[in-house]
DSSP file (Angstrom, degrees, kcal/mol; ACC not computed):
  #  RESIDUE AA STRUCTURE BP1 BP2  ACC     N-H-->O    O-->H-N    N-H-->O    O-->H-N    TCO  KAPPA ALPHA  PHI   PSI    X-CA   Y-CA   Z-CA
    1    1 A X              0   0    0      0, 0.0     2,-0.4     0, 0.0    12,-0.1   0.000 360.0 360.0 360.0 135.3  132.1   15.3  -54.6
    2    2 A X        -     0   0    0     10,-0.0     8,-0.0     8,-0.0    10,-0.0  -0.971 360.0-110.5-116.8 135.2  129.5   15.4  -51.9
    3    3 A X        -     0   0    0     -2,-0.4     2,-0.3     1,-0.1    10,-0.2  -0.298  32.4-125.7 -62.5 147.7  126.4   13.2  -52.0
    4    4 A X        +     0   0    0      8,-0.6     2,-0.3     6,-0.0    -1,-0.1  -0.669  53.5 100.0 -93.5 149.6  123.2   15.1  -52.6
    5    5 A X        -     0   0    0     -2,-0.3     3,-0.1     5,-0.1     6,-0.1  -0.934  60.1 -78.6 161.0-179.3  120.2   14.7  -50.3
    6    6 A X  S >  S-     0   0    0     -2,-0.3     3,-1.9     1,-0.2     2,-0.1  -0.091  75.8 -33.5 -94.1-164.7  118.2   16.2  -47.5
    7    7 A X  T 3  S-     0   0    0      1,-0.3    -1,-0.2    -2,-0.1     3,-0.1  -0.316 129.5  -4.5 -57.7 126.0  118.7   16.3  -43.7
    8    8 A X  T 3  S+     0   0    0      1,-0.2     2,-0.3    -3,-0.1    -1,-0.3   0.761 110.5 115.2  58.9  30.3  120.4   13.0  -42.5
    9    9 A X    <   +     0   0    0     -3,-1.9     2,-0.3    -6,-0.1    -1,-0.2  -0.844  38.4 178.2-122.2 163.4  120.3   11.5  -46.0
   10   10 A X        +     0   0    0     -2,-0.3     2,-0.3    -3,-0.1    -4,-0.1  -0.945   6.6 158.9-151.5 169.7  123.0   10.4  -48.4
   11   11 A X        -     0   0    0     -2,-0.3    -8,-0.0    -6,-0.1    -6,-0.0  -0.964  46.0 -41.0-173.4-173.5  123.1    8.8  -51.8
   12   12 A X        -     0   0    0     -2,-0.3    -8,-0.6    -9,-0.1     2,-0.3  -0.332  37.0-158.0 -66.5 149.2  125.1    8.2  -54.9
   13   13 A X        -     0   0    0    -10,-0.2    -1,-0.1   -12,-0.1   -10,-0.1  -0.653  17.6-166.7-126.2  73.9  127.1   11.1  -56.3
   14   14 A X        -     0   0    0     -2,-0.3     2,-0.3     1,-0.0    -2,-0.0  -0.347   6.4-174.9 -66.3 140.2  127.5   10.1  -60.0
   15   15 A X        -     0   0    0     -2,-0.0     2,-0.5   -14,-0.0    -2,-0.0  -0.955  18.9-141.1-131.5 154.3  130.1   12.0  -61.9
   16   16 A X        -     0   0    0     -2,-0.3     2,-0.6     2,-0.0    -2,-0.0  -0.970  15.6-159.2-115.6 127.3  131.0   12.0  -65.6
   17   17 A X        -     0   0    0     -2,-0.5     2,-0.4     2,-0.0    -2,-0.0  -0.935   7.3-146.7-112.9 120.0  134.7   12.4  -66.4
   18   18 A X        +     0   0    0     -2,-0.6    -2,-0.0     1,-0.1     0, 0.0  -0.717  17.4 178.2 -84.4 130.1  135.8   13.5  -69.9
   19   19 A X    >   -     0   0    0     -2,-0.4     3,-2.0     1,-0.3     2,-0.2   0.372  21.3-151.5-113.3   2.3  139.1   11.9  -71.0
   20   20 A X  T 3  S-     0   0    0      1,-0.3    -1,-0.3     3,-0.1     0, 0.0  -0.440  73.9 -16.1  62.6-129.1  139.4   13.4  -74.5
   21   21 A X  T 3  S+     0   0    0     -2,-0.2    -1,-0.3     2,-0.0     2,-0.0   0.420 103.2 122.7 -88.9   0.6  141.4   11.0  -76.7
   22   22 A X    <   -     0   0    0     -3,-2.0    -3,-0.1     1,-0.1     3,-0.1  -0.352  62.3-138.0 -65.5 143.0  142.8    8.9  -73.8
   23   23 A X        -     0   0    0      1,-0.1    22,-2.3    21,-0.1     2,-0.3   0.641  68.8 -50.5 -76.6 -13.6  141.9    5.2  -73.9
   24   24 A X  E     -A   44   0A   0     20,-0.3     2,-0.4    -5,-0.1    20,-0.2  -0.984  64.7 -68.0 170.7-166.4  141.1    5.1  -70.2
   25   25 A X  E     -A   43   0A   0     18,-3.0    18,-1.1    -2,-0.3     3,-0.1  -0.957  24.0-152.7-118.8 134.3  142.3    5.9  -66.6
   26   26 A X  E    S-     0   0A   0     -2,-0.4    16,-1.5     1,-0.3     2,-0.3   0.882  75.3 -16.9 -73.8 -39.2  145.2    4.1  -65.0
   27   27 A X  E     -A   41   0A   0     14,-0.2     2,-0.4    15,-0.1    -1,-0.3  -0.985  55.6-132.2-160.7 160.1  144.0    4.6  -61.4
   28   28 A X  E     -A   40   0A   0     12,-2.4    12,-3.0    -2,-0.3     2,-0.5  -0.960  15.2-163.7-116.4 137.9  141.5    6.5  -59.3
   29   29 A X  E     -A   39   0A   0     -2,-0.4     2,-0.4    10,-0.2    10,-0.2  -0.991   9.5-169.9-122.5 126.0  142.5    8.1  -56.0
   30   30 A X  E     -A   38   0A   0      8,-2.9     8,-2.5    -2,-0.5     2,-0.7  -0.945  15.4-159.5-118.7 132.2  139.7    9.1  -53.6
   31   31 A X  E     -A   37   0A   0     -2,-0.4     6,-0.2     6,-0.2     5,-0.1  -0.947  24.4-152.7-106.3 110.6  140.0   11.3  -50.5
   32   32 A X    >   -     0   0    0      4,-2.8     3,-2.5    -2,-0.7     4,-0.1  -0.379  32.1 -83.2 -79.6 157.1  136.9   10.5  -48.4
   33   33 A X  T 3  S+     0   0    0      1,-0.3     3,-0.3     2,-0.1    -1,-0.1  -0.413 123.3  42.4 -55.4 133.7  135.3   12.8  -45.9
   34   34 A X  T 3  S-     0   0    0      1,-0.1    -1,-0.3    -3,-0.1    -2,-0.1   0.192 126.7 -89.1 105.1 -14.6  137.4   12.4  -42.8
   35   35 A X  S <  S+     0   0    0     -3,-2.5    -2,-0.1     1,-0.3    -1,-0.1   0.323  76.8 144.8  98.8  -8.5  140.7   12.3  -44.7
   36   36 A X        -     0   0    0     -3,-0.3    -4,-2.8    -4,-0.1     2,-0.4  -0.410  35.0-152.2 -65.7 140.8  141.1    8.6  -45.6
   37   37 A X  E     +A   31   0A   0     -6,-0.2     2,-0.3    -2,-0.1    -6,-0.2  -0.958  15.6 179.1-117.6 133.1  142.7    8.1  -49.0
   38   38 A X  E     -A   30   0A   0     -8,-2.5    -8,-2.9    -2,-0.4     2,-0.4  -0.968  16.4-146.4-131.0 148.7  142.1    5.0  -51.1
   39   39 A X  E     -A   29   0A   0     -2,-0.3    18,-2.2   -10,-0.2     2,-0.3  -0.930  15.6-169.0-114.5 139.9  143.4    4.0  -54.5
   40   40 A X  E     -A   28   0A   0    -12,-3.0   -12,-2.4    -2,-0.4    16,-0.1  -0.910  30.4 -95.4-126.2 152.1  141.4    2.0  -57.0
   41   41 A X  E     -A   27   0A   0     -2,-0.3   -14,-0.2   -14,-0.2   -15,-0.1  -0.267  45.9-113.6 -61.1 152.8  142.3    0.3  -60.3
   42   42 A X  E     -     0   0A   0    -16,-1.5     2,-0.3   -15,-0.1   -16,-0.2   0.036  26.9-144.4 -77.1-171.0  141.6    2.2  -63.5
   43   43 A X  E     -A   25   0A   0    -18,-1.1   -18,-3.0   -16,-0.1     2,-0.1  -0.981  17.9 -99.8-154.9 159.1  139.2    1.5  -66.3
   44   44 A X  E >   -A   24   0A   0     -2,-0.3     3,-1.6   -20,-0.2   -20,-0.3  -0.391  56.6 -81.1 -75.1 159.5  138.7    1.8  -70.0
   45   45 A X  T 3  S+     0   0    0    -22,-2.3    -1,-0.1     1,-0.2     3,-0.1  -0.317 117.2  27.8 -57.6 144.2  136.8    4.7  -71.6
   46   46 A X  T 3  S+     0   0    0      1,-0.3    -1,-0.2    -3,-0.1     2,-0.2   0.353  90.2 132.3  85.3  -6.0  133.0    4.2  -71.5
   47   47 A X    <   -     0   0    0     -3,-1.6     2,-0.6     1,-0.0    -1,-0.3  -0.487  54.8-134.5 -79.6 148.1  133.1    2.0  -68.4
   48   48 A X        -     0   0    0     -2,-0.2     2,-0.4    -3,-0.1    -1,-0.0  -0.917  29.0-169.5 -98.5 125.2  130.8    2.5  -65.5
   49   49 A X        -     0   0    0     -2,-0.6     2,-0.5    -6,-0.0    -6,-0.0  -0.941  15.0-158.7-122.0 135.3  132.9    2.3  -62.3
   50   50 A X        -     0   0    0     -2,-0.4     2,-0.6     2,-0.0    -2,-0.0  -0.965   7.0-163.9-113.7 122.0  131.6    2.2  -58.7
   51   51 A X        -     0   0    0     -2,-0.5     2,-0.4   -11,-0.0    -2,-0.0  -0.923  11.1-170.2-106.9 115.5  134.2    3.2  -56.0
   52   52 A X    >   -     0   0    0     -2,-0.6     3,-2.1     1,-0.0     4,-0.3  -0.897  28.6-107.0-113.3 134.2  133.1    2.1  -52.6
   53   53 A X  T 3  S+     0   0    0     -2,-0.4    -1,-0.0     1,-0.3   -15,-0.0  -0.295 105.5  21.6 -56.5 132.8  134.8    3.2  -49.3
   54   54 A X  T 3  S+     0   0    0      1,-0.0    -1,-0.3     0, 0.0     0, 0.0   0.356 103.4  87.1  90.6  -4.7  136.8    0.3  -47.8
   55   55 A X  S <  S+     0   0    0     -3,-2.1    -2,-0.1   -17,-0.0     2,-0.1   0.408  75.3  74.3-107.6   1.1  137.2   -1.6  -51.1
   56   56 A X              0   0    0     -4,-0.3   -16,-0.2   -16,-0.1   -27,-0.0  -0.107 360.0 360.0 -92.6-163.0  140.4    0.2  -52.4
   57   57 A X              0   0    0    -18,-2.2   -17,-0.1    -2,-0.1   -19,-0.1   0.338 360.0 360.0-128.9 360.0  143.9   -0.1  -51.2
């Protein structure tokens, strides 16, 4: 996902993930622009999750 915006701008890039009958997600893995990889704890279905660079492991 790349944030949307104009020249020299950035912003949130919300996404909706369909899980079918799964009760949730065990973990999130994000590869940020620049190549850094972070892992974040999972969440139950229906949760709103914010993944912020530098706050994963």
